[in-house]
C-alpha positions in Angstrom: 138.0 121.0 98.6 136.0 118.0 98.3 138.5 114.5 97.8 137.6 112.4 94.5 139.0 109.1 93.8 139.6 108.1 89.9 139.8 104.2 90.4 140.6 101.4 87.8 139.3 98.4 89.7 141.8 95.1 89.5 140.4 92.3 87.9 139.6 89.3 90.9 140.0 86.4 88.6 137.7 83.5 88.2 138.9 82.0 91.5 140.6 82.6 94.5 144.4 83.5 93.6 143.7 82.4 90.1 143.7 86.0 88.3 143.4 84.4 84.4 142.2 80.8 84.8 140.8 78.7 87.5 143.1 75.8 86.3 146.5 76.9 85.7 149.2 76.3 88.0 150.9 79.0 89.7 153.8 79.1 87.1 151.6 79.6 83.9 149.6 82.6 85.6 153.7 84.2 86.5 154.3 83.1 82.3 151.1 85.0 80.7 151.6 88.1 83.2 155.1 88.8 82.5 154.4 88.3 78.8 152.0 91.6 79.2 152.7 95.0 78.4 151.3 96.5 81.7 150.0 100.0 81.2 148.4 102.5 83.6 144.9 103.2 82.4 145.5 106.5 80.5 141.3 107.5 80.5 141.5 108.6 84.0 144.7 110.8 83.9 142.2 112.6 81.4 139.1 112.9 84.1 142.2 113.8 86.6 143.1 116.6 84.6 139.6 118.2 84.1 138.7 117.8 87.4 141.9 119.6 88.5 140.6 122.3 86.2 137.6 123.1 88.2 140.1 124.1 91.2 137.2 121.8 93.7 138.9 118.3 94.2 142.1 117.0 95.7 142.6 113.9 93.5 143.7 110.4 94.3 144.5 108.4 91.1 144.7 104.6 91.8 144.9 101.8 89.2 144.7 98.4 91.2 147.4 96.6 89.0 149.6 98.9 90.1 148.6 100.4 93.5 146.9 99.0 96.6 144.2 100.7 97.6 143.7 102.0 101.0 140.1 101.2 102.2 140.6 103.2 105.4 140.8 107.0 102.8 137.5 109.1 102.6 136.3 110.1 99.7 133.0 112.6 98.7 133.3 111.2 95.3 134.6 108.2 93.7 134.8 107.6 89.7 135.6 104.0 88.4 136.5 102.5 85.2 135.3 99.6 84.3 135.7 97.1 81.6 134.3 93.1 81.6 136.2 91.3 84.0 136.9 94.2 86.6 132.9 94.9 86.7 132.7 92.7 89.6 134.9 94.4 91.6 133.6 97.5 90.7 130.2 96.6 91.5 131.4 95.8 95.3 133.6 98.4 95.8 130.6 100.5 94.3 128.1 99.4 97.5 131.5 99.9 99.8 131.8 103.7 99.0 128.4 104.2 98.9 127.9 103.1 102.7 130.8 105.2 103.4 128.8 108.3 102.3 130.5 108.5 98.9 128.5 109.6 95.8 129.7 107.1 93.2 130.1 107.0 89.3 130.9 103.9 86.8 132.2 104.5 83.2 133.8 102.8 81.1 133.3 100.1 77.9 130.9 97.6 80.5 129.4 100.4 82.1 128.4 101.9 78.6 127.3 98.3 77.2 126.0 96.6 80.6 124.3 100.3 81.0 120.9 98.6 83.2 123.5 96.4 84.7 125.5 99.4 86.1 123.1 101.6 87.1 122.1 99.7 90.1 124.9 99.9 91.7 126.2 103.5 91.1 124.4 107.1 91.7 125.2 108.1 87.8 126.9 106.0 85.2 128.5 107.7 82.1 127.8 106.0 78.8 130.6 106.5 76.0 133.4 108.6 75.9 133.8 111.1 78.7 135.7 114.3 77.9 132.4 116.4 77.7 130.2 114.6 80.2 132.6 114.4 83.0 132.7 118.3 83.2 129.1 118.6 82.7 128.6 116.0 85.7 130.9 117.5 88.0 129.1 120.8 87.1 126.2 119.2 88.4 127.5 117.6 90.8 128.4 120.8 92.1 124.5 122.4 91.8 123.5 119.0 93.4 121.9 118.3 90.4 122.9 115.2 89.1 121.5 113.0 86.4 121.4 109.0 86.6 123.1 109.0 83.2 125.3 111.0 80.8 125.7 110.0 78.2 128.2 110.8 74.9 126.9 110.0 70.9 129.7 107.7 69.5 132.3 109.4 67.5 131.4 113.1 68.4 134.4 114.0 70.5 137.0 116.1 69.3 140.8 114.6 70.1 142.2 117.8 69.0 140.8 119.6 72.1 141.3 116.2 74.9 143.5 117.7 78.0 147.1 116.7 78.6 146.4 113.5 80.7 147.9 114.4 84.2 150.7 112.1 83.9 152.2 113.3 87.1 150.4 111.4 89.2 151.4 107.9 87.9 153.0 105.5 90.5 156.1 105.2 89.9 156.2 101.9 89.2 153.9 102.6 86.0 156.2 105.3 84.4 158.5 102.6 82.7 155.7 102.1 80.0 153.6 105.1 79.5 150.4 104.9 77.3 149.4 108.2 75.0 146.8 107.6 72.6 147.0 109.7 69.1 143.7 108.5 67.5 140.6 106.7 68.0 139.0 104.3 65.9 139.5 101.3 63.4 138.5 100.1 60.1 138.0 96.7 60.3 134.8 95.9 62.7 136.0 92.7 64.5 133.0 90.8 65.7 135.0 89.7 69.0 136.1 93.8 69.7 133.9 96.2 72.1 135.4 99.2 71.7 132.9 100.4 68.6 130.5 100.6 71.5 132.7 102.9 73.1 134.4 104.9 70.0 132.5 104.7 66.8 133.7 103.5 63.6 135.2 107.1 62.9 138.6 107.2 62.7 139.8 110.7 64.5 143.2 111.9 65.5 144.6 114.2 67.9 146.7 117.1 66.6 150.6 116.2 66.5 151.6 119.1 68.3 149.4 117.9 71.3 150.6 114.5 70.9 154.1 116.0 71.0 153.5 117.7 74.5 152.1 114.7 75.9 155.5 113.0 75.0 157.6 115.9 76.4 155.2 115.5 80.0 155.9 112.1 80.0 159.8 112.5 79.5 159.7 115.5 82.5 158.6 112.5 84.8 160.9 109.9 83.7 163.6 110.9 81.0 163.7 107.0 79.9 160.0 105.7 79.9 159.1 104.0 76.9 155.8 105.2 74.8 153.0 103.0 74.1 150.6 104.5 71.6 147.4 102.6 72.6 145.4 103.4 69.2 143.7 100.4 68.3 145.2 100.7 64.5 148.3 103.1 64.4 149.8 103.0 60.8 145.9 102.6 59.3 145.6 106.3 59.0 149.3 106.5 57.3 149.7 110.5 56.6 149.0 110.7 60.6 151.5 107.8 61.3 154.0 109.7 58.8 153.4 113.0 60.5 154.1 111.3 64.3 156.8 109.5 63.1 158.5 112.5 61.6 157.7 114.7 65.0 159.4 112.2 67.4 162.2 110.7 65.1 165.1 112.9 66.5 163.9 112.2 70.0 165.9 108.5 71.0 162.2 107.6 72.1 161.9 103.7 72.5 157.9 102.9 71.5 155.4 100.1 71.1 151.8 100.5 69.0 148.9 98.3 67.6 148.8 97.4 64.1 147.0 95.5 61.5 149.6 92.8 59.2 149.2 95.5 56.2 151.9 97.8 57.9 154.1 94.5 57.0 153.6 95.5 53.2 154.7 99.2 53.6 158.8 99.6 54.0 158.8 102.9 54.0 156.2 103.0 56.9 158.2 100.0 58.2 161.8 102.1 57.7 160.1 105.6 59.3 158.7 103.2 62.3 162.1 101.6 63.1 164.0 105.2 62.8 161.7 107.3 64.9 162.0 104.1 68.1 159.3 101.8 67.2 161.2 98.8 68.5 157.7 96.5 68.6 154.4 96.1 67.2 151.3 94.2 68.5 149.1 92.5 65.7 145.8 90.7 65.6 146.9 87.9 63.7 143.7 85.7 65.1 144.3 82.4 64.1 147.0 80.1 62.5 143.8 78.6 60.6 142.3 80.3 57.8 139.0 79.1 58.1 138.5 81.3 61.2 139.3 84.9 59.7 136.4 84.6 57.0 133.9 85.6 59.1 135.9 87.4 61.6 136.0 91.3 60.3 133.2 92.8 58.6 135.4 93.6 55.1 137.4 90.4 55.5 140.6 92.2 55.9 142.3 89.3 58.1 140.9 86.6 55.5 141.9 88.4 52.8 145.8 89.2 53.9 146.3 85.4 55.4 148.2 83.9 52.8 150.7 86.7 53.0 151.0 86.7 56.9 154.5 85.2 56.6 156.2 87.5 54.3 154.8 90.1 55.9 156.0 89.6 59.4 159.7 89.0 57.8 159.3 92.2 56.4 158.5 93.9 59.6 161.0 91.9 61.6 164.3 92.0 59.5 163.6 95.7 60.0 164.4 95.3 63.4 161.2 95.8 65.2 159.0 92.8 66.6 156.2 91.5 66.1 153.8 90.3 69.1 151.1 87.8 67.2 147.7 87.9 69.0 146.0 84.5 68.5 142.8 83.3 69.9 142.1 79.7 70.3 139.0 78.3 70.4 137.5 80.3 67.6 134.3 78.3 65.7 136.4 76.2 63.0 139.0 75.2 65.5 139.4 71.5 66.2 142.1 69.8 68.5 144.9 70.5 65.2 145.1 73.9 66.2 147.0 73.7 68.6 149.9 72.0 66.9 149.2 74.8 63.8 149.7 77.7 66.0 153.1 76.3 67.5 154.3 75.8 63.9 153.1 79.5 62.8 154.8 80.8 65.9 158.4 78.7 65.7 158.0 79.1 62.0 157.9 83.4 61.9 159.9 83.4 64.9 157.7 85.9 66.2 159.2 88.0 68.8 156.2 87.3 70.8 153.0 85.6 70.8 150.0 87.1 72.9 147.6 83.8 73.5 144.0 84.0 74.3 140.6 82.3 74.4 137.8 83.2 72.3 136.0 85.4 74.9 132.3 87.3 74.1 132.7 90.5 75.6 128.9 92.4 75.8 128.6 94.7 73.2 130.4 92.4 70.5 128.8 90.1 68.1 130.7 87.4 69.0 128.2 88.2 72.3 125.6 87.7 70.7 126.2 85.3 68.6 126.9 82.7 71.4 123.7 84.4 73.7 121.8 83.6 70.4 123.5 79.6 70.3 122.9 79.2 74.2 126.9 78.4 74.1 127.6 81.0 77.1 128.6 78.8 80.1 128.4 81.6 82.8 127.9 85.4 82.9 130.1 85.7 86.1 132.4 88.8 84.5 135.1 87.7 87.0 135.9 85.0 84.5 135.9 87.0 81.2 139.7 87.4 81.5 140.5 86.2 77.8 142.2 83.1 79.5 139.2 81.3 80.9 136.8 79.7 78.7 133.6 81.3 79.1 131.8 79.1 76.0 131.4 76.3 74.5 133.9 75.7 71.9 132.3 73.9 68.5 134.7 71.5 68.2 136.7 70.6 71.1 135.6 70.2 74.7 136.5 73.5 77.2 139.1 70.4 79.0 140.6 70.2 75.4 141.2 73.8 75.1 142.7 74.5 78.0 145.0 71.3 77.8 146.2 72.8 74.3 146.5 76.0 75.2 148.7 74.8 78.3 151.0 73.0 75.4 151.1 76.0 73.3 152.6 78.7 76.0 154.9 75.8 77.4 156.6 74.7 74.0 156.5 78.4 72.7 158.2 79.6 75.9 160.7 76.7 76.0 164.4 78.0 76.6 165.6 76.4 73.3 162.9 77.7 71.4 163.1 81.2 73.1 167.2 80.8 72.5 166.2 80.0 68.7 164.2 82.9 68.4 167.2 85.1 70.1 169.6 84.4 67.5 167.4 85.1 64.6 166.9 88.5 65.8 170.6 88.7 66.9 171.3 87.7 63.2 168.3 89.8 61.9 170.0 93.1 63.6 173.6 91.9 62.8 172.4 92.2 58.7 170.8 95.4 59.5 173.6 97.1 60.8 176.1 95.8 57.7 
């Protein structure tokens, strides 16, 4: 059997020993890392299953965020999943493995949107989703008839036939919070999001019975595992979400999800989510400055809903589900007031958590095109594209002020007193809920 390595490279970061921001102290780096939902990249587990079904490969799966890569191991075939901040490391590893005699494949969203760049470093690149093209490649590889590019048209993969991920390959330290995808697609088309370049616009779902089988497979490797449903927007298709929650409501499962703020307007859905085990949702609020939201998505969804942000967050959190608000600092309408506005918003709403990033134009997005056209990009070194390290010239402040303001926001919202206030708020909400 041939040895196959499915690899998710780590992000080297913008400077030595600086994973997220070249100017941060180690305590800030640690604080940001601790606040993340760390999951093993799920797509490689699907590719592993497809390779295993050929009975031709000894498959090893490595995500460098969880495992150390053993550079002494030899493989006939190496396939890597690329995103923009790990692309340079992927290219470096591709050259290494080619020198060792391996055939190297690059896929993922970065290889998809920067295919001309990626092809310079790989024997083959995979453009788009890979459930259909990966088996074709493996057949061609067996026959020594591989192509340079395998491309999947957007939105045509039927998720009903997406194979069960090989969850048993997860390392022990990646079995506490496990990713499951129930659907692909999002209706909003935000200008900073590159996932439409990979998935297209169409919203597609898996069969509930197939999702159920995946949950059972996860529980087999860890009965206490929590599930992170990694759909771009779990609740935007209400019927699908309800069927899913009805199915899992008896499992004693704890799960997290991504959503938009409209979730807060549907009290029936919120109650079903809590009953079925939902305890946290990540919601892209994007900014505490409403002027930023007007052109952020194609239907002005966020702008139209901004006036109700606080009440909708309250609706969700009063039912026992913590909201992790996602914010982008350094958007075009931000001046130095944005830092106080962001702090005030987070503290006023008692957000369970806050995922705070800086404006980062990823290739494949409208944001990237606009920044290129305006000549505002400071570097094309992908190691700097961590979403925490400024890579563009902000319109209304300096990069230095953006870095300083970011640190002030993080330190303020994570002060011991503010954490205590937040915990007291949630204790009160849960106490009232139980009465």
